[in-house]
C-alpha positions as CSV (number, residue, x, y, z in Angstrom):
1,M,93.4,194.7,74.8
2,G,92.1,197.4,72.4
3,N,91.1,200.8,73.6
4,L,87.6,201.0,75.1
5,K,85.4,203.9,74.2
6,R,82.7,204.8,76.8
7,V,79.5,206.1,75.3
8,V,78.0,208.8,77.5
9,S,74.2,208.6,77.7
10,D,72.0,211.7,77.8
11,G,68.6,209.9,77.7
12,V,66.9,207.8,80.4
13,L,63.7,205.8,80.3
14,A,62.6,205.8,84.0
15,L,60.0,203.2,85.1
16,W,58.4,202.2,88.4
17,N,55.8,199.5,88.7
18,D,54.1,196.9,90.9
19,C,53.4,193.3,90.0
20,K,50.1,191.5,90.4
21,V,50.3,189.1,93.3
22,G,50.8,185.6,92.0
23,D,52.3,186.7,88.7
24,E,55.8,187.2,89.9
25,A,57.2,184.1,88.1
26,T,55.6,185.2,84.8
27,Y,57.0,188.7,85.2
28,E,60.5,187.4,85.9
29,A,60.4,184.9,83.0
30,W,59.2,187.6,80.6
31,Y,61.8,190.2,81.6
32,Q,64.8,187.8,81.7
33,S,64.1,185.8,78.6
34,E,62.5,188.4,76.3
35,H,62.0,192.0,77.3
36,L,65.4,193.1,78.3
37,F,67.1,191.7,75.2
38,E,64.4,193.1,73.0
39,R,64.9,196.6,74.3
40,L,68.7,196.5,74.2
41,R,68.6,195.5,70.5
42,V,67.1,198.9,69.7
43,P,69.9,201.2,68.3
44,G,70.8,203.8,70.8
45,F,69.8,201.8,73.9
46,L,72.9,201.3,76.0
47,R,72.0,199.4,79.1
48,G,69.1,198.4,81.4
49,R,69.1,198.1,85.2
50,R,66.3,196.7,87.3
51,F,65.9,197.0,91.1
52,Q,63.5,195.6,93.6
53,R,62.1,197.5,96.6
54,I,63.7,197.5,100.1
55,T,61.5,200.4,101.4
56,G,59.2,203.0,100.1
57,C,57.1,203.2,97.0
58,S,56.7,200.9,93.9
59,E,57.9,197.3,94.1
60,Y,60.2,197.6,91.1
61,F,62.4,200.4,89.6
62,T,63.9,200.0,86.2
63,Y,65.8,202.4,84.0
64,Y,67.3,202.3,80.5
65,E,70.1,204.5,79.5
66,T,70.0,205.7,75.9
67,E,72.3,207.9,73.8
68,S,69.7,210.6,73.9
69,P,65.9,211.0,74.6
70,E,65.3,211.1,70.9
71,V,66.1,207.3,70.8
72,M,62.6,206.8,72.4
73,S,60.9,208.2,69.3
74,T,62.8,206.3,66.6
75,P,60.8,204.1,64.2
76,E,62.6,201.0,65.5
77,Y,61.5,201.6,69.1
78,L,58.0,202.8,68.4
79,K,57.4,199.7,66.3
80,L,58.1,197.5,69.3
81,L,55.7,199.5,71.5
82,D,52.9,199.3,68.9
83,N,53.5,195.6,68.1
84,P,54.0,193.8,71.4
85,S,54.8,190.1,71.4
86,F,52.2,187.7,72.7
87,M,54.0,187.4,76.1
88,T,54.4,191.2,76.4
89,E,50.7,191.7,75.7
90,Q,49.8,189.3,78.5
91,V,52.1,191.0,80.9
92,M,50.9,194.5,80.0
93,R,47.3,193.6,80.3
94,G,47.4,192.5,84.0
95,T,50.8,191.7,85.5
96,F,52.0,195.3,85.4
97,L,50.3,197.5,88.0
98,N,50.6,201.2,88.9
99,M,53.0,201.9,86.0
100,S,55.0,205.2,86.0
101,R,56.9,205.7,82.8
102,T,58.8,208.9,81.8
103,V,61.3,209.7,79.0
104,C,63.9,211.9,80.7
105,R,67.0,213.9,79.9
106,V,70.0,213.8,82.3
107,L,70.4,217.3,83.8
108,R,73.2,216.6,86.3
109,R,75.6,213.6,86.7
110,F,78.1,213.0,89.5
111,G,80.3,209.9,89.1
112,G,80.2,207.0,86.6
113,I,80.3,203.8,88.7
114,Y,77.2,201.7,89.1
115,G,76.1,200.6,92.6
116,A,74.2,197.6,94.0
117,F,71.6,199.8,95.7
118,A,69.6,202.8,94.5
119,V,67.5,205.5,96.1
120,T,65.0,207.3,93.9
121,I,63.4,210.6,94.8
122,K,60.5,211.8,92.5
123,L,60.4,215.5,92.6
124,N,57.0,217.3,92.2
125,N,58.4,220.8,92.1
126,L,61.1,221.8,89.6
127,D,61.9,224.9,91.7
128,T,63.8,222.6,94.1
129,V,66.1,221.1,91.4
130,E,69.1,223.4,92.2
131,A,68.9,222.6,95.9
132,V,68.6,218.9,95.2
133,S,71.5,219.1,92.8
134,A,73.7,220.7,95.5
135,Y,72.6,217.9,97.9
136,A,73.4,215.2,95.3
137,E,76.9,216.7,94.8
138,S,77.5,216.6,98.6
139,L,76.3,213.0,98.7
140,F,78.8,212.0,96.0
141,K,81.6,213.0,98.3
142,Q,80.7,210.0,100.5
143,S,82.8,206.9,99.8
144,S,79.8,204.7,99.7
145,V,78.0,206.7,97.0
146,T,79.0,205.6,93.5
147,R,76.9,208.0,91.4
148,A,74.1,210.5,91.6
149,E,72.0,211.9,88.7
150,I,69.1,214.3,88.3
151,W,66.7,213.5,85.5
152,I,64.2,215.9,84.0
153,A,61.1,214.8,82.1
154,D,61.3,215.5,78.4
155,L,57.7,216.7,77.8
156,H,57.9,216.2,74.0
157,Y,57.4,212.5,74.6
158,A,54.5,212.7,77.0
159,G,52.1,212.9,74.1
160,I,53.2,209.8,72.3
161,K,50.6,207.1,72.9
162,T,51.4,203.5,72.1
163,R,49.6,200.1,72.2
164,E,51.7,199.0,75.2
165,E,50.5,201.9,77.2
166,A,46.9,201.4,76.1
167,L,47.1,197.8,77.3
168,R,48.3,199.0,80.7
169,G,45.5,201.5,80.9
170,G,47.7,204.6,80.9
171,D,50.9,205.5,82.7
172,Q,51.8,208.0,85.4
173,R,54.6,210.5,84.7
174,I,57.2,212.2,86.8
175,K,58.5,215.8,86.5
176,A,62.0,215.1,87.7
177,C,64.0,212.6,89.8
178,L,67.1,212.3,91.8
179,I,68.7,208.9,91.7
180,V,71.6,208.0,94.0
181,E,73.4,204.6,93.7
182,T,75.5,203.2,96.6
183,L,77.7,200.2,97.3
184,R,75.9,199.1,100.5
185,E,72.3,198.9,101.8
186,G,73.0,200.9,104.9
187,A,74.1,203.9,103.0
188,A,71.0,203.7,100.8
189,R,68.7,203.6,103.8
190,E,70.4,206.6,105.4
191,I,70.0,208.6,102.2
192,S,66.3,207.7,102.1
193,K,65.9,209.0,105.6
194,S,67.9,212.1,104.9
195,V,65.7,212.9,101.8
196,Y,62.5,212.8,103.9
197,E,64.0,215.3,106.4
198,R,65.3,217.7,103.7
199,F,62.8,217.6,100.9
200,D,59.6,216.0,102.2
201,A,57.4,218.8,100.8
202,A,59.0,218.6,97.4
203,T,58.9,214.9,96.8
204,N,56.3,212.6,95.2
205,G,57.7,209.4,96.5
206,V,61.0,208.0,97.8
207,G,62.1,204.4,97.2
208,C,65.1,202.4,98.3
209,Y,66.0,199.5,96.0
210,Q,68.4,196.6,95.6
211,L,69.7,195.6,92.1
């Protein structure tokens, strides 16, 4: 085997959404057959991971890792957003509900292995980031935790308006987020509970998800 070079990502596109009841099959077909592959063909997009809710807020949590946040403003990517396919246009018009979409930069990263479960904590107060970072580092010492990251919204991209967002009726944004990935569901549930106890006043939604 040849040497493998790991590309470190600095950018994240973080998304949370619900799905219109009855449109689940359409959503799955669109994502699996078209959308994921379309996004990953964009230069600078490295991987996409999608989770479904166990407990907490939004039904779906998806994130894309990119080489940098700047990838989300390249002509190749913006062309996709402004020229959606027929299937994408139908999904954006009514299947996607309560969309939260934010271009982020990775502020802290602990670990590099991906897990089967994820806990997301949307932070509404940037003053708590250092305390949350210390908490994330302590979690990473647990054998069941595979990685923990803190994402900060890159405000430069908040003003970029696209046809896809217009079809959705506008998106919500986050200020920052802690994501913790685990090997097992029990650990993810425990972390969700712990977050409520420690940072309840500083959070804007906690979700526990399965890949």
